[in-house]
N, C-alpha and C positions, 0 to 999 in steps of 0.2 A: 852873623846877623844879616849881612848883605846877601849871602847865599840863600838863607832862609826866606828872605823877602822876595828874591828872584823866583824861587820855587813856588811860593804862594801865588805870585802873579801868573805864572805859567799854568798852574792848576786851575785858577779862577777862569782864565780865558778859555782853557780847554773845556771845562765843564759847561760854561755858558754857551759856547759854540755847539757842543754836542747836543745839549738839551733843546736849544732853540732850533737847530737844524733838524733833529729827529722829529720834533713835533710838527714841523712844517713840510716834511718830505716823505714820500713813500720809499721804503727801503728796498722793496722787491719790485719785480715786474719791469716793464719797458720804460724808457725815458725818452723825452724829446730832446732835440738839439745835441745828439751824441757827438757831433763834430767838435764840441767843446773839449772833448777828452784828448784830442790829437795834440802832439807836441808842436809848438810854434817856431822853435829855433834849433839849429843844429847841435849846439852844446847840450841842450836838454834831451834831444833825440839820442845822441851818443851815450848819454847816461842812463839809457833804458826807457826814456819817454816820460818817466815820473821821478822827479827829484826836487826837494824843497829846501835842502840844507847846504848845497855846494856854494861856497863863497866865490865870487867872480866879479869882474868888472864888465861883464857882458849884460847890457840892458835887456837882452832877450829873455834872460832868466827872471828879471823883475816883472816882465809881462805875465809870467806864469805865477810868480809869488811876489806880491807887492812889498812884503817885508824885506826882500832882498835889495830893494832900491836904496842907493847910497850916493853920496856926493861925487864919487869918482865917475858916475854915469852921467853927470851933468852934460847936456847938449850932445848926447850920443844919439845916433840914428841907426836902427837895426832894420835891414832889408833881407827878406828870406824868400827863396823860391823852392817849392817842394814838388817834385815830380812823383805823383802818387800813381795808383793803379788805374788801368783802363782809360788812360788819357785825362785823368783828373789832375788839375793843377791847383796848387794852393799858394797864395801870395800873402806875405805878412810884412807889415810896416809898424814900427814902434819907436818911441823916443822918450827922453827924460829931460827934465829941466829943474834946476834949483835956483830960485830967486836970490838976488844978492843979500847976504847976511841972514839968510833964512836956513833953519835946520830942517824945514819941511820940504820934501821933494815931491815932484809931480811927474807923472808919466801918462802916456796915452798911446793907443795903437789900434790897428784894425787887421783882421785876418779875413781873407776872401777865398771862398771855395768855388772853383769853376768846374762844373761837371760836363762841359762840352754841349753838344747838340743831341737831343734825344727825340726819337719818333713818338708822336702822340697818337694813341689809339683809343677806341671806345671799348666797352665791355665785350663786344663781339669780335674784336681784333681788327676792325676797320681803321685804316690810317686816316687821321684827321689833319695831320701836318707835323710840324716839328716845334720844339720849344727848347729853351736853354735854362735848365735848373741851376740854382746857385744858393749858397748860404754865406752869411757874413756876420761877424761880431765886432763891435767897436767898444772900446773901454777906456776909462780914465782911472788913474790910481793916485794915491797919496801915501807918503811914508814919513815917519818921524822917529828919531832915536829916543831911548829912555836910559838914563844912567850911562854907563860906559859900554855895556855889552849887549844891550837889547835894542831891537828895532821893530816897530809896528807898522803894518800897512793894510790898506783896504782898497778894493777895486769895485767899480760900478760898471756893469756891462749892459749893452743893448744888443739883442740877438735878433736876427732876421733870417727867414727861410722862405724860398720861393721856388715851387715846383709846378710851374704852369698855373693851373687854376687853384692849386693848393698852396696857400700862403699862411705863414704864422710868424709871430714875433713874441718876444718876452724880455724880461729884465732879470738880472742876477747880481749877486755880490760875492766877492771873495774877501776873507779876512785872514791875515797871517801875522805870526810873531816869530822873530828870528833872534837866536842867541849865538853870539860869536865871541869866543875866547881866543884872541890872536896869540897870546903867550903860550897857550897849550895846544894851539892848532886844532881846536875842537869847535864845532858848530852844530846847532840843532834848530829845528823849526817845526812849527805846527801850522797847517794851512787848512782852512775850511772853504771849499769851493762850491760855487753854483747854488747858493741859497737864493731862490727866486721863484718866479711864476711865469707861466705861459699866458700872455695877455690876449693875443689873437690866436684862436685855435684853428687847426686845419679844418676845412669844410667837411662836414659829416662826422666829426669826432667830438668826443666829450672832453678833450684835453688830456695832457699827460704831465707827469712830474719831470723836473729837470734832473740831469745826471749829478745829483748831490754827492759830494765826496769829502771825507776827512782824511788828510794825509799828514803823517809825521815822519821825520827823518833825522838822521845824524850823519855827520861827516867828520872824519879824523884824518889829518895829514901827518905823515911820519916826519919826525924832526931830523932823522938821519938819512932819509932816502926821498927821492922825488916822487912820492906816491901819496894819493889820498884815497880813502875808501868811504863809500856811502852805503847806508842801509835805509831804505825808505819803505814805509808801510802805507798802503792805500785802502780806502773804504773800511776803516777800522770800526765803523759803527755797525757793521754787519759781518757775521762770521763766514757764511757760505756765499761767495760772490761769483762763482763760476757759472757762466751760461751753459746750459746743457739742452741741446735740441733733441727731445725724446723721439719725435717722429722721424728725424733723420737717422738717429741711432737704430731705431727699430727696422727701418727700411733697408739699412745697410749691414745689419747684424752686429752692431757695436754695442758694448755694454753701457747702460745708463749709470750716471753717477748716483751714489747714495747721498741724498740730501739731508738725512736725519742724523747720522752718526758723525762723531768727530774723526778726522783723519789728518795726518801730517800734510797731505796734499792740499787740503782746504786751507790749512794754516799758511803754507808756503805761497799760496795764490796771492796773498796780500803783499808779498815782498818784491822789491826790485833792488838788485845788487849792482853797484857800479864802482869803477875805479878811474881816477884821473892820473895821468903820467905827465909830469912837468919836465919835458925833455931838455929845454933851455928856458930862459926867461921869456922867450918869444914864441916858443913852440910847445903845444900841449896836445895830448890825445886822451880819448875817453873810450871805455869799454863798459857796456851795460848788459844785464840779463834780467828780463821780465818774466817771472814765473807764470803769471796768469796768461800773458799773451801766448806763451808756448802751449800751455795746457788747453786753452780754448781753441787754438787754431791748428793743433795737431789733428791729423786725419787718421782715425783708427790706429792700426798697428804699423802703418807704413813709415818709412824713413822720413823724418821731417827736417833734416839738415840743420841749419843755423837758426831755425825759427825761434824767436824770443831774444836773440842776441842783437846788439847794435854796436856800432863803432863810430867814433867821431874824431876830428882833428881840427886844430886851430893854429893860425899863424898871425902874429902881431907885427905889423909894419908901421911903426909910428902911430899915427892917428887912425890907421885902418886895421881892422881885424877881418881875416878871411876864414870862414869855417865851412866844414863839410861833414855830413853824417850819412850813414847808411844803416838801415834797420830791416831785419828780416821778419816778415809776417807769414810767409809760407815757404815750403821747401824750394830752394833755388830761386826764390823770388824776393826782391828787396826793393825798398823805396830809397830815393836819393834826395838829399836836402842840401841846398847851398845858401850861405848867408854872408852878408857883409855888415860890419859894424863900423860906422864912421863917426869920429869925434871932431867937433868943430875946433 
């Protein structure tokens, strides 16, 4: 009876989120504020950049999925520095708080994208000066448990983008539900991300849709070995999600993808595989593989190295967690992410 009730709850939430999100969002084409897709914390980066079901006491994961917020994260503070490409630096700060005797938890955070200094020119190429483009997103979240194994969460975001004279902002929400059976070491989650609108449009544009996403994932930890395995599916509201630059392919002699027919590659584009290794109670490691990232960023038939793979590691030193992740986006080129989680 209880299992049947749990299944009905999950199906109701899933169908409600899918139909409300699809009605409000464009499924194809370009999206605004694509920086919202980037992983905010090393543990998530190590798991392939997309994971909604990994149980953890890292408040950084709750910033990505509010239904992962739990009392063990109370008064945690997560600080992250991401050394991205071409001198781009990304800074992240988030924290969680549970009021006394309350089962409802709250979290908040901000992620700031610093693109350095860029030369400003006009349409003829004349140098007008320099400017410093940046993006940031600030958010607040709330989470509440239901029965023994369920947890629900929601996030409200304010998004801001500033590229010299081109400025834009918007609001969005994330809604998640998390199921965790600790006795069977099994967890699952559904997350609907970036349901929202662009409030202020860039000058000279008609506005764009946000990078709407529906993600679902499962995680299973082995009872007799220190491993857990995760399978996460992204953008399940649309089958063909791979971006294919037809002009680039034609200019360089590469084959264009067939967007009409079913293929195993298109199916696998949705999935991210990950494993966590619990070396000791204080040391863990992550390995992830993102199928879509590899397919989109591979260049022709050339060797693409570890493109699509990611690695992460964490060390717990009392109230301090130190985490590091490395993810490959191009052959022999990777990004590094460092994080600290401090608990009062």
